[in-house]
C-alpha positions, 0 to 999 in steps of 0.5 A: 098348580100344586106346589111340591110337598106333602098332601095334608090329611084333614080329619073332622072329629066328633070330638077333636080334642080327645082325638088330639089327645089320642094322636099325641099319646099313641103316636108322639104327635105335637100340636103346633097350633089349635084355635077353640071356638067359644063353646070349646070346639076345636076350629082348626089344629095342626098336629105333627107326627113323624114330620107329617102335618095333619089337620084335626077340627070339630065338626060344624055341620053348617058349614059342611064339616061333619065326622065321617068316622066309622062311629057315624058312618054305619061303621064303614071306613071312609078314609084314613091316614097312613104313617111309617113306623120305624120297624115292624116290632114298633107296629106292634107297639103301637097297636098295644099302645093305641088299646091302651090308650082307649082306642081300638086296633087290628092285630099287626101282620105281615102283608103280601106288599112287603109292610107289617100293617095294622089299622089303629082307631082313636076313641071317636073312630078316626083310622090310621094305617100303620106299617114298616117295610119287612123282609123279602123272606116275610114277604114271600110267606105272606104273599104265598099265604094271600095267593092260596086265600085268593085261590080259595075265594075264587073256588068258593066263587066259581061253585056259587058258595061263600067263602068258608069263613062267611064270605069273609076277604081278610087275608089268612093272617086275619083268619088265623087270628080270628080263630085264635080268639073263638 
């Protein structure tokens, strides 16, 4: 059967060294083990982030290990690692740090499930969800906004029209941030 303990995510990257550098720089990851092939590709590595291990390796298509990151999968996210920040403010700091270190990130926002949340992506496309619990008051505001957005989407669907934001089903905070950018 399954031994008690954490499930260990395993990421395959088109440039595992670059992915490890990003994890070290942005997430304070500590590489405990790394085995490189003679050609420089990373055969296997174990990096620890916040006490949790993550395996990172290079692509080895002959062995069935291919990069399925957004960059190589028609920009669709196939999987990501969720990590818990020490505070809601640190979610925003990690977003900024990811951008400074060559990655990309969605703007952090308060979510209806009670977390401040953002997705950051390393330069090779691997995604990390970053969250931290928020207060009940902030959760209520986010939940009310999400309920209003769902009602608007339902009304648009019932009328046969797409959402006013071209079918974008993002929570309201995302739409507000999108509008600020235009």
